[in-house]
C-alpha positions in Angstrom: -118.1 -7.0 41.5 -115.8 -3.8 41.5 -118.7 -1.1 43.6 -116.3 1.7 44.0 -117.1 4.5 41.6 -113.6 5.7 42.1 -111.9 2.4 41.2 -114.4 1.7 38.3 -113.6 5.6 37.1 -109.7 4.8 37.3 -110.1 1.5 35.6 -112.4 2.8 32.8 -114.9 0.3 33.2 -117.7 2.1 33.1 -119.2 3.0 29.7 -117.4 5.7 28.1 -119.2 8.4 26.2 -118.7 9.0 22.7 -116.1 12.0 22.1 -117.1 14.8 20.4 -115.5 18.4 19.0 -116.1 22.2 19.7 -117.8 22.4 16.2 -120.5 19.6 17.1 -121.0 21.0 20.6 -121.7 24.6 19.1 -123.8 23.4 16.5 -126.1 21.5 18.7 -126.4 24.4 21.3 -127.0 27.2 18.0 -129.7 24.6 16.9 -131.2 25.3 20.4 -130.3 29.3 20.5 -132.2 29.2 17.1 -135.0 27.2 17.8 -135.8 29.2 21.2 -135.2 32.5 19.3 -137.9 31.1 16.5 -140.3 30.5 19.3 -139.7 34.1 20.8 -140.1 35.7 17.6 -143.3 33.8 16.8 -144.7 34.5 20.4 -143.8 38.1 20.8 -145.3 38.8 17.3 -148.7 37.8 18.5 -147.8 39.4 22.0 -146.9 42.9 20.4 -150.5 42.2 18.1 -152.3 41.6 21.3 -150.7 44.4 23.5 -151.1 47.1 21.0 -154.9 45.5 20.3 -155.5 45.9 24.3 -154.1 49.1 24.3 -156.3 50.4 21.2 -159.3 49.1 23.0 -158.6 51.4 26.0 -157.5 54.4 24.1 -160.5 54.4 21.7 -162.8 54.4 24.8 -160.7 57.1 26.5 -160.8 59.3 23.4 -164.5 59.0 22.7 -165.1 60.0 26.3 -162.7 62.9 26.2 -164.6 63.9 22.9 -168.0 64.1 24.6 -166.4 66.1 27.8 -165.0 68.6 25.5 -167.9 69.3 23.5 -170.0 69.4 26.8 -167.7 72.1 28.1 -167.5 74.0 25.0 -171.3 74.1 24.7 -171.4 75.1 28.1 -169.2 78.0 27.5 -171.3 79.2 24.6 -169.6 77.7 21.6 -172.4 76.6 19.3 -170.1 74.9 16.7 -168.8 72.9 19.9 -168.5 69.4 17.8 -166.2 71.3 15.1 -163.7 72.7 17.9 -163.5 69.5 19.7 -163.2 66.8 17.2 -159.9 67.5 15.0 -157.7 68.2 17.6 -158.7 65.8 20.4 -158.9 62.5 17.7 -155.7 60.8 17.9 -154.1 57.8 19.4 -150.4 56.7 20.1 -150.0 53.1 20.9 -147.2 50.8 21.8 -144.8 52.8 23.6 -141.8 52.7 24.6 -140.4 50.5 21.8 -143.4 50.1 19.1 -145.1 53.2 17.7 -148.5 53.3 16.1 -150.1 56.6 15.9 -152.7 58.6 13.9 -151.1 62.2 14.3 -151.6 62.8 10.7 -149.9 66.0 11.1 -146.9 65.3 12.9 -145.5 61.8 11.3 -148.5 59.5 12.0 -148.2 56.0 10.4 -149.8 56.4 6.7 -151.5 53.1 7.4 -153.2 54.1 10.6 -155.9 56.7 11.0 -158.1 58.1 13.7 -161.6 59.3 12.8 -164.6 61.0 14.7 -167.4 62.3 13.0 -170.9 63.2 14.4 -174.2 62.3 12.7 -177.4 63.4 13.1 -180.4 60.6 13.3 -180.5 60.4 9.6 -177.0 59.3 9.3 -175.8 63.1 7.9 -172.6 64.4 8.9 -172.8 67.4 11.3 -169.1 67.5 12.3 -166.1 65.5 11.9 -162.4 65.4 12.6 -161.5 66.3 8.9 -158.6 68.9 8.8 -159.6 72.6 9.9 -157.3 75.6 10.7 -158.4 76.7 14.1 -157.7 79.4 16.6 -158.4 80.5 20.0 -160.2 84.2 19.9 -160.8 86.1 22.9 -162.7 89.5 22.5 -163.0 90.4 26.0 -161.2 89.3 29.2 -163.1 86.7 31.1 -164.2 87.3 34.4 -165.2 85.0 37.3 -168.8 86.4 37.1 -169.7 87.1 33.8 -169.1 85.1 30.6 -168.3 86.1 27.0 -169.8 83.5 24.5 -167.9 85.0 21.8 -164.6 84.1 23.3 -163.4 80.3 22.4 -162.3 78.1 19.8 -162.9 79.2 16.1 -162.8 77.0 13.0 -162.2 77.7 9.2 -164.2 75.5 7.2 -162.4 76.1 3.9 -164.5 73.3 1.9 -167.5 75.8 2.3 -165.6 78.5 0.5 -164.5 79.0 -3.2 -161.3 81.1 -2.0 -158.3 80.0 -4.2 -155.9 81.9 -1.9 -157.4 79.9 1.3 -157.0 76.8 -0.6 -153.3 77.6 -1.5 -153.0 78.3 2.3 -154.3 74.8 3.4 -152.5 73.1 1.0 -149.0 74.6 1.7 -149.2 74.5 5.7 -151.5 71.6 6.3 -148.9 69.3 7.1 -146.9 71.8 9.3 -148.1 72.4 12.9 -146.3 74.4 15.5 -144.4 71.7 16.8 -142.7 70.3 13.6 -142.7 70.5 10.0 -143.2 67.0 7.9 -142.6 68.7 4.3 -140.2 66.6 2.4 -138.0 69.8 1.8 -137.6 70.6 5.5 -135.5 69.3 8.2 -137.0 67.6 11.2 -136.0 70.1 13.7 -137.6 72.7 12.1 -141.1 73.8 12.2 -143.6 76.6 11.4 -145.1 79.1 13.5 -148.3 80.8 12.7 -149.0 84.5 13.7 -152.7 85.7 12.7 -152.8 89.2 12.5 -156.4 89.4 11.0 -159.3 87.6 10.4 -162.9 87.4 9.2 -164.8 86.4 11.9 -168.4 85.1 12.4 -168.9 85.4 16.1 -172.4 83.6 16.4 -171.1 80.5 14.5 -167.7 80.7 16.1 -166.3 80.4 12.3 -163.3 82.3 10.7 -161.2 83.0 7.6 -157.6 84.2 8.2 -156.9 87.2 6.5 -153.4 88.1 7.4 -151.5 85.5 8.2 -147.6 85.6 8.8 -145.5 82.2 8.6 -142.4 81.9 10.7 -139.8 79.3 9.6 -138.0 78.3 13.1 -135.0 76.0 13.6 -133.2 75.1 16.5 -129.7 76.6 17.4 -128.8 74.6 20.4 -129.1 70.8 21.1 -132.4 69.5 21.8 -133.8 70.0 25.7 -136.2 71.5 27.7 -134.4 75.0 26.8 -133.9 74.6 23.5 -132.8 78.5 21.7 -134.4 78.8 18.3 -134.4 81.3 15.7 -136.6 82.4 12.8 -134.7 82.1 9.5 -137.3 82.7 6.9 -140.8 84.4 6.9 -143.6 84.2 4.5 -146.7 86.5 4.4 -150.2 85.3 3.0 -153.4 87.5 2.6 -156.6 86.1 2.0 -159.5 88.3 1.1 -163.0 87.5 1.4 -166.3 89.2 1.3 -168.8 86.8 3.2 -172.1 87.4 4.5 -172.2 87.4 8.4 -168.2 87.8 8.7 -166.6 91.0 9.8 -162.8 91.7 9.7 -160.9 92.0 13.2 -157.4 92.8 13.9 -156.1 90.4 16.4 -153.1 90.5 18.8 -151.1 87.3 19.4 -151.4 86.2 23.0 -149.0 87.9 25.9 -148.8 86.9 29.6 -149.6 89.0 32.3 -151.7 92.4 32.3 -150.1 93.5 28.8 -152.8 91.6 26.9 -154.6 93.5 24.1 -158.0 92.2 22.7 -159.4 90.8 20.6 -156.6 88.3 21.1 -155.4 85.5 19.3 -153.7 81.9 20.6 -152.4 78.8 19.0 -153.6 79.3 15.2 -152.6 76.0 13.7 -154.2 73.2 11.7 -155.7 70.4 13.6 -157.3 67.2 12.3 -157.3 64.2 9.6 -156.4 65.1 6.4 -159.4 64.8 4.1 -158.2 62.5 1.8 -157.3 60.0 4.4 -160.3 61.0 6.5 -162.9 60.0 3.3 -160.5 56.8 2.4 -161.0 55.3 6.0 -164.5 56.8 6.6 -165.8 55.6 3.4 -164.7 52.0 4.1 -166.0 51.5 7.4 -169.2 53.9 7.8 -171.7 51.2 6.8 -170.8 48.9 9.4 -170.0 51.6 12.2 -173.0 53.5 11.7 -175.2 50.4 11.8 -175.0 50.5 15.7 -177.3 53.3 16.3 -178.4 52.9 19.6 -176.7 53.0 23.1 -172.9 52.3 23.5 -171.5 49.9 21.1 -167.8 49.2 20.6 -165.6 46.2 19.4 -162.9 45.4 17.1 -163.6 44.6 13.7 -163.3 41.0 11.9 -160.8 41.5 9.7 -162.4 40.4 6.4 -165.2 43.4 7.1 -163.0 45.7 5.4 -161.2 44.3 2.5 -160.5 47.8 1.1 -158.5 48.6 4.1 -156.3 44.9 3.9 -153.2 46.6 2.2 -152.9 49.6 4.8 -154.3 48.5 8.5 -155.1 44.7 7.3 -158.9 45.7 8.3 -157.6 46.1 11.9 -160.3 48.5 13.0 -161.6 49.4 16.2 -164.8 51.7 16.6 -167.3 52.8 19.2 -170.6 54.7 18.7 -172.9 56.5 21.1 -176.2 58.5 21.2 -175.1 61.8 22.1 -177.3 64.9 22.5 -175.7 68.1 20.8 -177.5 71.4 20.4 -180.7 69.7 21.5 -181.0 67.2 19.0 -180.2 63.4 19.0 -177.2 62.5 17.3 -174.7 59.7 17.2 -170.8 60.2 17.9 -168.6 57.7 16.1 -165.0 57.0 16.6 -162.7 55.0 14.6 -159.4 53.6 14.9 -157.7 52.0 11.9 -154.4 50.4 13.2 -151.4 49.5 11.4 -149.4 47.9 13.9 -146.7 46.7 11.4 -145.4 49.8 10.0 -141.7 50.0 8.5 -140.2 51.3 11.9 -142.2 49.0 13.8 -140.9 45.9 11.3 -137.3 47.4 12.1 -138.0 47.4 15.7 -139.2 44.0 15.4 -136.5 42.6 13.9 -133.9 44.2 15.9 -135.5 43.0 19.0 -135.2 39.5 17.7 -132.1 39.8 16.3 -130.5 41.0 19.5 -132.0 38.2 21.1 -130.8 35.7 18.8 -127.5 37.1 18.9 -127.6 36.8 22.8 -128.3 33.1 22.7 -125.8 32.7 20.3 -123.1 34.1 22.5 -124.4 32.1 25.1 -124.4 29.3 23.1 -120.8 30.1 22.2 -119.9 30.5 25.6 -121.2 27.4 26.5 -119.6 25.3 23.9 -116.2 27.1 24.8 -116.5 25.8 28.1 -117.8 22.4 27.5 -114.9 21.8 24.8 -112.3 23.0 27.4 -113.7 20.6 30.2 -114.3 17.6 27.4 -110.2 18.1 26.6 -109.4 18.1 29.9 -111.4 14.5 30.4 -110.3 13.2 27.5 -106.5 13.7 28.2 -107.4 12.0 31.7 -109.0 9.0 30.0 -106.4 8.4 27.7 -103.9 8.6 30.7 -106.1 6.4 32.5 -106.1 4.1 29.5 -102.6 4.1 28.9 -101.8 3.5 33.2 -104.2 0.6 33.0 -102.8 -1.1 29.9 -99.1 -0.6 31.4 -100.4 -2.2 34.5 -102.1 -5.4 33.2 -99.1 -5.8 30.6 -96.6 -5.5 33.6 -99.2 -8.0 35.6 -99.0 -10.5 33.0 -95.3 -11.2 33.2 -95.1 -12.2 37.1 -98.0 -14.3 36.4 -96.5 -16.3 33.7 -93.5 -16.8 35.6 -95.7 -17.9 38.5 -97.6 -20.3 36.3 -94.3 -21.8 34.9 -92.8 -22.6 38.6 -96.2 -24.0 39.6 -96.1 -26.4 36.4 -92.2 -27.1 37.0 -93.2 -28.0 40.9 -95.9 -30.4 39.6 -93.6 -32.5 37.7 -91.4 -32.9 40.8 -94.0 -33.3 43.5 -95.1 -36.9 44.4 -97.6 -36.0 47.3 -101.2 -35.5 46.3 -102.0 -32.7 48.5 -98.6 -30.7 47.2 -100.2 -31.4 43.7 -103.8 -30.1 44.6 -102.0 -26.7 46.0 -100.1 -26.2 42.6 -103.0 -27.0 40.6 -105.0 -24.6 42.6 -102.2 -21.9 42.0 -102.3 -22.8 38.1 -106.2 -22.2 38.1 -105.7 -18.9 39.9 -103.1 -17.8 37.5 -105.1 -19.0 34.7 -108.1 -17.0 35.7 -106.3 -13.6 36.6 -104.6 -13.9 33.2 -108.1 -14.3 31.5 -109.3 -11.3 33.6 -106.9 -9.2 32.7 -107.0 -10.1 28.9 -110.7 -9.2 29.2 -109.7 -5.7 31.1 -107.3 -4.8 28.4 -110.1 -5.9 25.4 -112.8 -4.0 27.5 -110.6 -1.1 27.7 -109.7 -0.8 23.9 -113.1 -1.5 22.6 -114.1 2.1 21.8 -110.6 3.1 20.4 -110.5 0.3 17.4 -111.1 1.8 13.9 -113.6 0.1 11.7 -112.6 -2.5 9.2 -115.8 -2.7 7.2 -116.3 -6.1 5.1 -119.6 -8.0 4.3 -120.2 -11.3 5.9 -122.9 -13.6 7.0 -123.3 -13.8 11.0 -124.2 -17.3 10.6 -120.7 -18.1 9.8 -119.4 -16.2 13.3 -122.5 -18.3 15.2 -121.5 -21.7 13.9 -117.6 -20.7 15.0 -118.7 -19.6 18.2 -120.7 -22.6 19.0 -118.1 -25.2 17.7 -115.6 -24.3 20.4 -117.8 -25.3 23.3 -119.1 -28.7 21.3 -117.6 -31.2 24.0 -118.7 -28.8 26.5 -122.4 -28.9 25.4 -122.4 -32.8 24.8 -121.0 -33.7 28.2 -123.7 -31.3 30.2 -126.5 -32.5 27.8 -127.0 -29.0 26.2 -129.0 -29.1 22.6 -127.9 -26.1 20.3 -129.8 -24.8 17.0 -129.0 -22.1 14.7 -131.7 -21.0 12.1 -131.6 -18.2 9.6 -129.3 -15.7 7.8 -128.0 -12.4 8.5 -125.9 -10.3 6.2 -124.0 -7.3 7.7 -121.4 -4.8 6.4 -119.2 -4.1 9.5 -116.0 -5.0 11.1 -115.5 -8.7 11.3 -113.1 -9.4 14.3 -114.9 -6.7 16.4 -118.4 -8.4 15.5 -116.6 -11.8 16.1 -115.5 -10.8 19.5 -119.2 -9.7 20.3 -120.8 -13.2 19.2 -118.0 -15.1 21.2 -118.8 -13.3 24.0 -122.5 -13.8 24.0 -122.5 -17.4 22.8 -119.6 -17.7 25.9 -122.4 -15.9 28.2 -125.0 -18.5 27.1 -123.1 -21.6 27.4 -121.6 -20.8 31.0 -125.4 -19.8 32.0 -127.3 -22.6 30.2 -128.7 -25.0 32.9 -127.8 -28.5 32.3 -130.1 -30.4 29.7 -131.1 -27.0 28.4 -130.8 -25.6 25.0 -129.2 -22.9 23.3 -131.0 -21.4 20.1 -129.6 -18.8 17.5 -132.1 -17.1 15.5 -131.4 -14.6 12.6 -134.3 -13.3 11.2 -135.7 -9.5 9.8 -132.0 -8.0 10.5 -132.2 -9.3 14.0 -129.5 -11.9 15.8 -131.0 -13.4 18.7 -129.4 -16.0 21.3 -131.7 -18.0 23.8 -130.7 -20.3 26.3 -132.4 -22.2 29.1 -131.9 -20.8 32.7 -133.1 -21.9 36.2 -134.7 -18.6 37.5 -135.4 -15.3 36.4 -132.4 -12.8 36.5 -132.6 -8.9 36.7 -131.1 -7.7 33.2 -130.7 -4.0 34.2 -127.0 -4.1 35.2 -125.6 -7.3 33.3 -123.8 -5.0 30.8 -121.8 -3.6 33.5 -118.3 -5.0 34.2 -117.9 -7.6 36.8 -121.5 -8.3 37.2 -123.0 -11.9 37.0 -126.3 -12.5 36.9 -126.6 -16.1 38.7 -126.5 -15.5 42.3 -126.0 -18.9 42.9 -122.7 -19.5 41.4 -119.5 -18.9 43.5 -117.2 -20.2 41.0 -115.2 -18.4 38.5 -116.1 -20.1 35.5 -117.4 -16.3 34.7 -115.4 -13.1 34.9 -118.5 -10.7 34.5 -117.0 -9.1 31.5 -118.3 -10.9 28.4 -121.5 -9.0 27.9 -119.4 -5.7 28.9 -117.0 -6.3 26.1 -120.2 -7.3 23.8 -122.0 -4.4 24.4 -119.0 -2.1 23.8 -117.8 -4.0 20.5 -121.6 -3.9 19.3 -122.0 -0.1 20.0 -118.4 0.3 18.2 -120.0 -1.4 14.8 -123.3 0.8 15.3 -125.7 -2.1 16.9 -127.6 -2.3 20.0 -127.7 -5.0 22.4 -130.8 -6.0 24.1 -131.2 -8.5 27.1 -134.4 -9.9 28.2 -134.7 -12.6 30.9 -138.1 -14.7 31.9 -138.4 -17.6 34.6 -136.9 -20.2 32.1 -135.2 -18.3 29.3 -132.4 -15.4 29.0 -132.5 -13.8 25.5 -129.6 -11.7 24.1 -130.5 -9.8 21.0 -128.3 -7.5 18.4 -130.3 -5.1 16.1 
C-alpha cells in the first residue's frame, strides 16, 4: 500500500472530487447568502418591534412621571389651570432612533398611525383636562423676585371649544399644524416655519385662560444652509384680529420677550399651538378609554393585547401602551391616564427596514461573489494540475509497458533454451513479476481514467454481467471447492462497459478472498445488487476502497493488487451508483445501490 500522501496525490490514487463551474459555486453561495438574509430579515423584524416596544414601555413611564411633576410645579406657582398647561406640550414620544422613527409629534410630522394622549379624569370618569390641542403662551405681568411670587404669571391656555367665535376657529384651523419650529402645510416647504407675535389678548388671570386678540403670523425661511447659526428672513406676514366680549376676560396689551433689563411688562413668550389634534385625540381616546380607565386604583401600566382594540387595527395594529395613576389635583382625587398608540411600521420605517435588509443581502451576495471567484480560480489551478498529473501518469505507465514487454519476451526466449531447473525457476519468477507489474499498470491506468469517461447509456440486465463475470472463474472455483449462486434480476439504464468493469472487479475480489470450500452468492432484489462471499475472519472495510489496500492481512502473495474495489467504486460513482461494504466474522458483502 502506498501511504505517502504526496505520492498518492501525484499518482492521483485518492478519490477525485467532482469538477464544478463558477456558476454552480456562486449559485450555492448565493443560496446561503439569501437564506442568511431571510433569517436576518425575520429576526431583525421582531428585534425592531421588541426594541421599540421596550423603548415605549420606558418612555410612557417617563412621560407619565414628567406630567405629574410639571403639574405639581405649576400648582405650587399658583396656576389653577396647571393640568391644561402641562398636558398638551409635554405629551409626546420619539422612539427607535437613530434608524427607525416612531413619534407622536402631531404638530411637526408625527406618524399618522401613532398618537400620544394624556387625560386627567375626576373620580366619576369626567374629563378635567387633556392633551387636546391648545394655543398657549407664557405671560408675565410682573417681574418675579426671589422673595415674592406673582401667581398671575405663568402659562395661559386658550380653550377654543368653549367659545363660539368664528375668527378664533378660523385662526385655529389655519395655524394648528404650524409650530414655531416647522410648518407642515402642504403648500409650504419643509425649511419654512411660522412665528407668532401675540400683541394683545383677552386674559382671565384667575383661571390662567386667554383669547388672542391681535396676532401677527410671520412666515420665515432659512437663507443659509441649516446649522446652529442658520440665518433666516421673514418673507410674508399675516395679521389676525379676534374680537371677543367674554365676562371675566380683560383686554391686555402684550410685549414680546426681550433679554436683559429692556423687558416691558406685561410680557409674552412662546405663543404657539401645543397638543394633539382633536380628531386624532377623539379617535384614539374613544377606542381605548373603556379599557384604560378600568384600572382606577394605584398605579397600573401595561401593553395591550393587540386584539383589545380592533378599531385601531389599520393604524397602530392595536399596539397600545397605557398608564394610570391616582393623582390629587386641586384637592380633588383624580386619575391621570397616559396612552401611547405606537404605529411602528410607518412608510418611513418600512423603507428603512427594506433598505437595511437590502444592504445586508447585497453585502452577503458581494461576499458570495468574491468567494466564488476565488474558489473558481483555485479550482481551475487544481484542475489544470490534475490534468497534468493524469497525462504524466498515463505517459509513464505506457512507457513502462514497453520495457516490461521486452523483459517478458527475453525471459520467454531464455526459458526455451534453459535446461537447468534452477534457471527455469528464476525465469518463471521474472515472468510472474512482469505479469504482475503489467497488471498493476493496467489497473492504475483504468483507475486513473475512471472519472473521465463519458456515459453511453443503454438498458440491460445486471444478471447477464454477473453470470459472465462468474463464468470466467468457473475452473478456479471448482478447484477450490467454492460454490456460487445467482438469484433475482436487476434492470438498469447506464453505461454497460463501465458497469461491466465494476461488476468484474467485485466478482474478482470475491473470488480472491473467499476461503476454500466457501461460497459466493449474488442476489439482485429491490433495485439492489449484492455480492456475498465467505471469509475466515472479520475485516475492517473503512479503507478498502482506497487504492492498494487489501483486507486479508495474512496474504503475502500478489494475487491481489488492492485496486479492484477502488476501480469498482469509481466506476459505480461515474454511473450514479454507490458501493457499500460490510464484513462479519464469516461473510463479506459488497452492495450496489
